[in-house]
Backbone as CSV, one residue per row, in Angstrom:
resi,resn,N_x,N_y,N_z,CA_x,CA_y,CA_z,C_x,C_y,C_z
1,MET,209.230,159.929,23.961,209.898,159.904,24.891,211.633,159.930,24.533
2,PRO,212.618,160.730,25.051,213.884,160.936,24.693,214.678,159.704,25.269
3,ALA,215.874,159.378,24.502,216.341,158.384,24.917,217.216,158.810,26.444
4,LYS,217.542,157.832,27.189,218.208,158.075,28.566,219.583,157.363,28.346
5,PRO,220.688,158.164,28.386,221.882,157.799,28.390,222.439,157.123,29.853
6,ILE,223.470,156.083,29.655,223.867,155.487,30.765,225.323,155.315,30.588
7,ASP,226.126,155.203,31.730,227.614,155.088,31.654,227.827,153.984,32.263
8,LEU,228.608,153.046,31.851,228.922,151.745,32.692,230.380,151.534,32.733
9,GLY,230.896,152.363,33.604,232.433,152.405,33.498,232.955,153.233,32.737
10,PRO,233.926,152.505,31.942,234.380,153.511,30.828,233.664,153.668,29.496
11,LEU,232.533,153.073,29.604,231.662,153.138,28.474,230.603,154.056,28.382
12,HIS,230.088,154.624,27.525,228.823,155.591,27.531,228.038,155.093,26.328
13,PHE,226.560,154.915,26.762,225.432,154.554,25.868,224.546,155.312,25.653
14,ALA,224.314,156.106,24.575,223.236,157.118,24.246,221.991,156.565,24.676
15,LYS,221.723,155.442,24.527,220.308,154.895,24.933,220.520,153.587,25.662
16,ARG,219.747,153.477,26.790,219.759,152.253,27.812,219.519,151.135,26.961
17,GLY,218.801,150.959,25.654,218.713,149.624,24.874,220.164,149.251,24.571
18,ASP,220.971,150.343,24.359,222.186,149.851,23.604,223.256,149.205,24.811
19,ALA,222.948,149.922,25.870,223.652,149.090,27.041,223.299,147.558,27.246
20,VAL,221.840,147.313,27.206,221.254,146.071,27.476,221.835,145.193,26.483
21,ALA,221.847,145.732,24.953,222.507,144.872,23.779,223.978,144.469,24.201
22,TYR,224.626,145.483,24.740,226.234,145.341,24.798,226.286,144.197,25.976
23,LEU,225.337,144.141,27.221,225.528,143.254,28.245,225.142,141.775,28.029
24,ASN,224.116,141.706,26.785,223.519,140.349,26.181,224.601,140.128,25.279
25,ASP,225.159,140.565,24.748,226.328,140.366,23.736,227.693,139.726,24.668
26,MET,227.796,140.497,25.740,228.847,140.092,26.713,228.570,138.572,27.438
27,LEU,227.401,138.722,27.838,226.703,137.278,28.472,226.803,135.760,27.490
28,HIS,226.611,136.151,26.212,226.720,135.137,25.369,228.112,135.030,24.867
29,ARG,228.913,135.807,24.801,230.478,135.348,24.481,231.019,134.287,25.604
30,TYR,230.245,134.277,26.522,230.859,133.332,27.596,229.901,132.034,27.562
31,ASP,230.446,130.768,28.083,229.803,129.459,28.094,229.422,129.482,29.851
32,VAL,228.302,128.596,30.034,228.052,128.140,31.254,229.324,127.658,31.817
33,GLY,229.308,128.333,33.207,230.567,127.966,33.944,232.040,128.651,33.967
34,ASP,231.823,129.525,32.729,233.026,130.519,32.660,233.165,131.741,33.790
35,ARG,234.300,132.054,34.047,234.654,133.272,34.904,234.588,134.354,33.855
36,VAL,234.034,135.590,34.299,234.004,136.804,33.462,235.382,137.300,33.561
37,GLY,235.666,137.723,32.603,237.180,138.158,32.188,237.227,139.766,32.950
38,ALA,238.695,140.113,33.127,239.074,141.259,34.028,238.254,142.569,33.323
39,ASN,238.411,142.723,31.706,237.872,143.955,31.113,236.121,143.895,31.127
40,ASP,235.656,142.718,31.330,234.207,142.662,31.214,233.763,142.946,32.895
41,THR,234.424,142.592,33.682,234.345,142.755,35.195,234.057,143.992,35.432
42,VAL,234.763,144.881,34.952,235.036,146.497,35.224,233.482,146.799,34.682
43,ILE,233.143,146.406,33.741,231.679,146.656,33.019,230.435,146.317,33.798
44,LEU,230.665,144.883,34.187,229.599,144.644,35.335,229.738,145.102,36.563
45,ARG,230.658,145.254,37.144,230.704,146.281,38.360,230.029,147.623,38.378
46,ALA,230.352,148.191,37.286,229.524,149.581,36.911,228.078,149.329,36.836
47,ALA,227.790,148.482,36.133,226.302,148.116,35.641,225.653,147.667,37.275
48,LEU,226.163,146.636,37.985,225.671,146.423,39.182,225.298,147.621,39.990
49,GLU,225.955,148.731,39.977,225.993,150.024,40.584,224.302,150.389,40.688
50,HIS,223.909,150.439,39.178,222.567,150.746,39.031,221.775,149.618,39.436
51,HIS,221.680,148.493,39.853,220.852,147.836,40.253,219.950,148.406,41.403
52,PRO,218.394,148.071,41.320,217.876,148.575,42.580,218.232,148.052,43.801
53,ASP,218.639,146.765,43.909,219.057,146.256,45.060,220.628,145.667,44.946
54,ALA,221.178,147.092,44.560,222.699,146.718,44.471,223.601,146.483,45.787
55,GLU,223.103,147.030,46.875,223.934,146.853,48.234,223.695,145.414,48.603
56,ALA,222.408,145.117,48.489,222.026,143.624,49.011,222.727,142.590,48.071
57,LYS,222.667,142.868,46.778,223.519,141.832,45.609,224.839,141.936,46.107
58,LYS,225.523,143.013,46.473,227.233,142.878,46.442,227.476,142.276,47.923
59,GLY,226.466,142.666,48.948,226.873,141.930,50.178,228.135,142.141,50.904
60,CYS,228.911,141.230,51.125,230.129,141.708,52.084,231.228,142.023,50.762
61,GLY,231.070,141.833,49.581,231.831,142.161,48.624,232.055,141.284,47.720
62,ILE,232.462,141.450,46.325,232.891,140.641,45.291,233.972,140.067,45.045
63,THR,234.227,139.011,44.665,235.497,138.504,44.211,235.473,138.333,42.906
64,HIS,234.377,137.887,42.012,234.441,137.764,40.603,233.164,137.712,40.397
65,PHE,232.902,137.732,38.653,231.580,137.310,38.267,231.817,136.117,37.392
66,ASN,230.723,135.056,37.334,230.524,134.041,36.119,229.430,134.107,35.911
67,VAL,229.440,133.001,34.779,228.031,132.693,33.899,227.437,131.310,34.302
68,ARG,226.387,131.310,34.725,225.767,129.836,35.105,224.269,129.971,34.736
69,THR,223.717,129.043,34.858,222.079,129.008,34.578,221.231,129.385,35.566
70,ALA,220.189,130.045,35.255,219.215,130.606,36.280,217.796,129.962,36.066
71,ASP,216.904,130.756,36.273,215.460,130.071,36.212,215.190,129.842,34.853
72,PHE,214.752,128.542,34.761,214.117,127.959,33.123,215.448,127.656,32.178
73,GLY,216.504,127.216,32.926,217.677,126.953,32.141,218.528,127.970,31.257
74,THR,218.155,129.346,31.678,218.495,130.484,30.866,220.142,131.074,31.287
75,LYS,220.835,131.503,30.723,222.007,131.864,31.096,221.917,133.148,31.747
76,CYS,222.823,133.636,32.885,222.689,134.747,33.719,223.961,134.982,34.413
77,PHE,224.381,136.332,34.641,225.440,136.404,35.232,225.146,136.338,36.937
78,TRP,226.329,135.769,37.298,226.293,135.559,39.051,227.477,136.376,39.537
79,LEU,227.399,136.924,40.558,228.346,137.373,41.465,228.836,136.623,42.391
80,ASN,230.061,136.328,42.710,230.578,135.650,43.842,231.369,136.475,45.140
81,ARG,230.677,136.207,46.303,230.965,137.055,47.289,232.434,136.691,48.122
82,THR,232.970,137.485,48.955,234.341,137.187,49.527,233.859,136.265,50.686
83,ASP,232.714,135.996,51.118,232.071,134.891,51.896,231.850,133.383,51.306
84,GLY,232.005,133.478,49.993,231.782,132.196,49.483,230.433,132.037,48.694
85,THR,229.443,133.146,49.255,228.082,132.805,48.596,228.273,133.288,47.448
86,THR,226.883,133.026,46.761,226.973,133.649,45.024,225.479,134.307,45.097
87,GLU,225.278,134.919,43.999,223.836,135.477,43.810,223.783,135.843,42.489
88,LYS,222.610,135.441,41.896,222.468,135.941,40.372,221.899,137.366,40.469
89,PHE,222.091,137.931,39.214,221.802,139.069,38.886,221.026,139.347,37.381
90,SER,219.854,140.310,37.368,219.510,140.437,36.169,220.337,141.884,35.450
91,HIS,220.934,141.715,34.494,221.632,142.884,33.757,220.554,143.786,33.284
92,ARG,219.565,143.424,32.952,218.534,144.265,32.603,217.966,144.982,33.943
93,ALA,218.106,144.730,34.653,217.610,145.416,36.039,218.546,146.269,36.484
94,CYS,219.889,146.051,35.877,220.946,147.214,36.166,220.864,148.174,35.252
95,ILE,219.995,147.995,34.392,219.934,149.264,33.137,218.569,149.838,33.240
96,TYR,217.586,148.854,33.531,216.187,149.366,33.592,215.598,149.705,34.961
97,GLY,216.485,149.044,35.980,215.834,149.346,37.587,214.767,148.465,37.816
98,THR,214.285,147.460,36.815,213.121,146.583,37.383,213.673,145.119,37.452
């Protein structure tokens, strides 16, 4: 099966697995409770566009991203909406659609 390339904002990945690895590395650069920096926010917004539930996840709009814990105590990206609500999302689902 040939590799499927993907673009995340200004970044191009020849293989989707490389994009997941990049996002994993990004996640692990942050501690729980940290707000995601401006450059990484550009990449996360672009990644979120590929999520199968992107519109529902974004809701009324995104103010910023941060890192919190999710199920089973694992670290996860969370988005913070303009109405004050938050939503976790899987960066793997952004890349693979599941």
